[in-house]
N, C-alpha and C positions, 0 to 999 in steps of 0.2 A: 641537446635540448636548450642549454643555456645560450649557445651560439644563435639559435633560431630566435629565442626571445630578444636577445641583444639586437639582432638584425631588424626584427619587427619594431622594437622601440626606436632605433635609429631612423628607420623608415618613417615612422609616425612623427618624430621630432622634425625631420627634414621637410615632410609635407606641411606641417604646422608652421614652420618658419617660412617656407615658400608662400603659403596662403596669406600670411600676414605681410610679407615683404612687398607684394604688389601694390598695396594701398599706403605704404609708408615711404615717402620720398627719401628719408634718411637711410633707409635700408637698401636702396638701389645702388647698383655699382655706378662708378663715375662715368663709364662708357655709355650708360643709359641716361644719367642725369644731364650730361651735356646736350643731348638732343631735347630732353624735356625742357631745359632752361631756354632753349631757343623758341619752343612752343610758348612757354610762359611769357616771354618778352613780346612776341607778336600778339598773343591773346590779350595782354594787359594794355596794349596799344589800341586794339580793336574793340574790346569788350569791357563791360564793368563800370563804364563811366568814371565816377570818382572811387569806385570800390576795387580792391585788389583781387586779381584772379590767381588762384592757387591750384596746385596738383590735386587731382582726385584719385586716379588709378590708371594703370596701364590697360590697354585693350589688346585683343588677340593679334597674333602674327608678328610679334616682336622679332626683329632680325638685325643683328649687328655683326658684320664680319669685317675683315680687312679692307674689302673693296665694295661693300654694300651695306646699306642700313635702312631700316624701316621701323619707325617707332610711332604707334598710334596711341594717344593719351587723352584721357577725359580730364578736363579741368572745370573749375567752378568759380563763380563769383562769390566772394566771401563777405562777411560783414565788416572786415577791416577797410579802412580808408586807404587809398593809395598814398604813399609817402615817397617822394623822389629820392630822398637820401637813403632809403632802404632798397631802392631798385625794383626790378621786376621779377626777380628770382623768387623761389619758393620761401615762404616765411612760416616758420613753425608755429607761431602764435596765431596764424590765420587758417584755421581748419574748419570753421563753421560756414556752411553754405548760406548765403543771403536768401531769405524766403522769396519765392516767386521768380526766381531767375533760372534760365535754362542751363543745362550742361553744355560745355563747349568741347568739341571733338577736334583734336589737332593731329595732323600727320606730318612727321619730319621724315624725309626720305631722300635718297639719291636717285634722281631720275634717270631714264634711259640715256639721255644726252650728257650725263655726268654731273649736272648742276644739282644743287640742293633745292628741295621744295619744302616750304613750310606753309601748310594750308590749315586754317582754323576757321571752323564754322560752328553754329549752334547745332546741337545734336540732331534736331529735327530737320536740318538742312543738309545732312551728309549725303543723301541720295542725289542732291542737285550738284554736288561736288565731285561726283564719281569720275567725270571726264577729266578733271584736273588730276585727281589722285591716281588715275589709271596710267599716268606717265612714269609711275614708279614700278620698276621690274618686279618688285616683291608684292605689288598690289594685287590681291586676289581675294579681298575680303568682301563677303556679301554684306549688304545693308542690314543693320540690326537696329531696329527702333529702340530697343531697351538699352542700348549701349553696354551690353554685357561685358564682364570682365574676363581677364585671362583664365581666371579660376572657374568660370561658369561652364 
């Protein structure tokens, strides 16, 4: 009986940590963050104007193997001003989404031709980007207007 309770407790803790981890940039493994950082760089160049773009959460179908990767991430324009000396990476002090700004959906993947794709669009425009994203062998994600998370 004690073993079963310990197993249940361990499972609950693992699930809780996993649920919290997808929305916390610092808790993600380096193998995931390296791809998110590429998306952050591109999104900070293309979106937000003078405001910093930061990590929001991972979206479904994460895949990272030795020879393939597919990372779909939701980013947000924050209330922080862009600062060149701080770069384009995730900034822990910038976690508040700027009002009336759209979510940004980015995919970083290895395409069928072996090249890397970094595609960032407003969440509402994801459907228009399907032909570009379909060049990723791991791409089989149906369009989701709500931008649901891995945990949904």
